[in-house]
N, C-alpha and C positions, 0 to 999 in steps of 0.2 A: 567206788573206786569207778575212774574214768575209763574207757575202753580204749587204754592207750599202750600199755606194757606189762610184759607178764608181772603178776602180783608177786611180791615176796613178802615175809614177814608173818606176825601173829594177828590176833584179835585182843590179845589182852591187854591192859593197860593203855588204850587209845580213849577210853573214856575218862580219864583219869582229871579230877578236881583241880580247877588251878585257885589254890588255896588262897582264899579272899581277894584272887584277882578278876575284876570285871575286864569287859571289853565291850566296844561300839563301833558301829557302822553306820551307814547309809541307805536311805530310802529314796525311790523315784515315784512321785505320783503320776502315774500314766494311767490311758483308758484303754489300753489293751489286755483284753481276755484270755486266758490261756488255762490249763487244768495243772495242776500242783499235785506233788506226790510227797510222801514222807515215808521213813523208816521206821524200824522196829528195834529195839533193846533186847538182848539175849537174856540177861542176866541181870539178876538184882542188883550184884555189887558193883557193877558198872553203871548202874542209874545212878544219878545224880537227883536228890529229891526236888521235889516242887519247891520253889521257893517264892514269896510273896515281896514285891518292893513297894512294902506299906509303911516303911519307917524310913529316916534318914532326912536330908535337907529339902529343897524345894522340888516336889512332884508334880506342881501345877495342876494339880486336880487328875490325876490320874494314876491308878494301881496297875503293876505289871504282874503276872505271873505266867512263869514259862517251865517248860520241861522238854527233853529230848529222848527219844528211843531209837533204839538201831538194831539190824540183824546183818548177818553177812551174806545173807540168800544162798545161793548154792556155790559160793566163790570158798575157798579152802582158809581164806584167812581175811580179816577184817582191816581194812586200811583206813576208815574213815576216823575221825576224831570230831568233839564238839566242845562248845562252850557255853554255861547257863550261868550269869553272874548278875543277878537282879542288884547287888550292891557293889559298883566294881569301880569305886575310888581306891582300892588299895590301901595304902597304909595313909593317906592323906586326903579327909572327905572334902568337898567342896558346898558350897551354896547350892550349887544344881543337882538333881536327881541325877546319876549317873548309872545305866543298867547296860550290859554287854552280851551279845550273844551271837554264835557262829558254828557254821558247820565248814568241816576241813573233807576234802574227798581226796586220797591219797592214791596215789599211781605209781607202779614200778616200786613199791614199800609202802610203810606206812609213817618214815624219820621226817618226810617232810611235814605231813599234816601234824605229827605229834609235837616238831619243833614251832610250827607258827601257833598251833594252840597252847603252849607254854611264852610265848614270846609277844605275839602280835599286839594284844590289848596292852601290856607292859611298856611297849615301844609306844605306840598311841598316845597313852597317858603322859609319858615323859616328854613326847614331841609338841607338848602344849596343849591337848584339849581343854577347852575353858572351863572351869572350875567355878566363877562365881556368877559371871553374865554372859549370856548366850553369844555367841560371835560366829555365825554360818560358816564364814569364811576362814577363820581361824580353826574352826572343827573341822574342816574339809583339809584342810593344809595338814593338821596333826595326824590324821587317817592316813593321807597319802605318803607323809614322811614315815608313818609308821609301819607301813606296806614295803616301802623301799628298805628302812633299816632290818626290817626282819627278813627280806630275800636275800639280804646283803649277808647278815650273821649266817643264814642257812646255808647259804654256798662257800662260806670258810667253812663250817663244821662238814659238810659233806664232803668237799676236797680233803680236808685231811682225814675223814673217815673212809674216803673211797667208795662213797654211795651216790648215785643219782638220780632217786625220788625224787617226785614233783608232788603238788597237791594245789588242786583248786580250793577256792572259797566263797564262800557268802558268809557277810558279817553285818550285824546292827548294835548300834548304838543309840540307846536314848537319852539324851540330855535334857532334862526338865521337861516340856511337852513337845521338842524336836525329837523328830526319828532320821537317823542316817543309815543307808543301805550302801554296803561298797560290796563289791565282789569281781572275782579275777575267775575265768573258768566258765564251767557251765554247770554250777552250781546255783540254784534259783532263789530268789524270794517272793511271796505272792501275799499281797493284803489284801483283804477280805474287809469290805465297806459297804455299809447299808444304802440301799438307792434312794433313802429319803430320812428325813429326821425321825419317822415312826420308828421305835425299836423293831415291830412285828413287818418291816421291811424288808424284801428280798435281799441277800448279799450279792455283791457283785465282786467277781474275783479280777485283782490288779497284780500284773505283771511287773516287779520292781526293777529287775536286772534284765541286763542284755547279755546274749552267751558270747563267749568268746573263741571262736574256732576258726581253724586254718580256710575252712572253705570259703568263709564271708568274704565278700570283695574288699571292706575295710582292712579285715586282717591281712588278707591274703596279699594287698599292697605295701602293708607296712614289712612283712615278712620278706617279701621281694626285694624293697628297700635295703634290708639288711644281708642281703645275700643269701637267705634260705630261700628254698624252692616249695611248693604244693604239689604233692603227687597227684596222679589219677583218683587217687583212692580219698582226695580231700584232706589227708594228711598233713601235716608240717615234715619236710624230708622224709615223706611216705610212711613215717611211723607215729607221729604225736598229734592227736585229734584238736587239741584243746591249742590257741595260739598264747594264752596268757594264764600263769601260774606261778605259785614259789617254787622253788628249786627248779629243776630239771637243768642240771649244768649244762650239759652236754648239746642243750638248745640254745643257749642263751645268747650265742652270737650269730645264730642265724634268725632271731626273731622273738623267741619267748622274752616277755616281760611279766612283771610282777606290779603292773600301773591298775589300778582299780577303776572302774566305773564308780563316782560317787554322787549320790544324790540326796534330798532330804526333802521332810514337809513335815507340818506340825498336825499333832493329835485332835480330833474334835470328837465328839460324841458318836461319829459316823464310824471311825476306825474301831473295827473289832478285833483282828487277831492278825498275826502275819506268820505264815509258814516257810519254814527254810527247808531246803532238801539238796541233797547231792543229785547227781543224774540219775543213779538208778531208781529214785521215787518217781521223779518226773517221766521216766520211760515207762511207767505203767498208770498214771494218776496225770490227767489234764488239769488245769489250774481251778477251773471252773468244777469240777468235779470234786478236787479235794476239797476247796471252800465248802462246798455243799454237804461232804461227808463229815467234815471237822465242825460246821456250823450246828448239822443237826443234833450231834451228840453234845455240845455246849449246850444247846437249848433245852435238852434234856436233863441239864443240871449236874453232867460229869466232869470231873476235876480234869485239868490240863493232863496231868499224871495219865490217867485211862485213856484221854481222849487220844494222846500221840501214841501210846503202845498200840490201839485198835490200829491208828491208821498205817502204822508199820506191817502188825500183821496182817492187813486187809491186802497190801503189797506185795507181800513176800507169799503168803498162803493162799490167798485166794486168786491173785491178779499176776501171781506166778513171775514176780522181779528176780531176776538171776542174780544179778549184780550186788554189791552190798548196799544197803538200803538205810540213811540216816534221816529222821525226821525231826524238825524242833517248834515246836508253837509259843509263839507269844503271844497271850491276851490282854486286851487292855480293858479296864473297866474305871468308870468315875468312882473315886475314891471315897464317895458313901454308899456305893454299892459293895457290899462284902460279900466273898465268894463261899459256896456252900464248903463245909468242911468234907 
């Protein structure tokens, strides 16, 4: 949960599976290095099983493994939600492989995070996510339209329900061999890439997202143009730290939007894994630190499910993350290389 408003709601049900429903988002290939952090899952019944994207249409030579973990930290409630959909074409498969992964960090309650968890990927697919041939421009437009439609339906639901929750988001879609990353708010994605073709070369941490906070000049200018103010504490109207999010209907007229940054890149043998995490994770892990932590465990042969649990446990138990902590690891492998059972 972002440090924005008082939490409401509980932990149960936020890690609900989206029955056979995938999601996709975009990634940015940048040279900035940072540290990343991920979260830990508390109970087995809330964990999604590790799934391997090793069947279906055109995988373009890469298999995908992913899993997530969460821990509410010292908060009374869990307001995060996440999605792991290695096969994300819903009821109408396309020629391109589609996988979708997301972390939603709720604030003021968990309802906005749950709404986005259930609706965003479905809205992106229905907005025209390419199924047969890769079209980067069309994919980005579908993602943008999906974000806008999801926010509109969330605002309707929150108005009728009388609640004002919000949620930041970081999402990834893998279409064939092209990766898309989209984000609003301060949830982050970090890519681990080999520094050379040699598989034994060091990993470099590349931050794929840009935080959206009211205190940043570009966001502040947009807020002020909308009639909002940024207080001396760096928060919108003196209350909300993030400047882009799903929901937060009480702040929509003063500059809060759900317009994501969307970027893409093609997979090569050098891209090893992506870590998605809420701000709670990144508060105790830096990007390079997290990539080193995860990379070391994967090199030891541990499965993604075990590694993401250990990452969250390290964040909460050893590094004392007090916020909700959710992490999701997406691992890429050449399809000829089979992961250990």
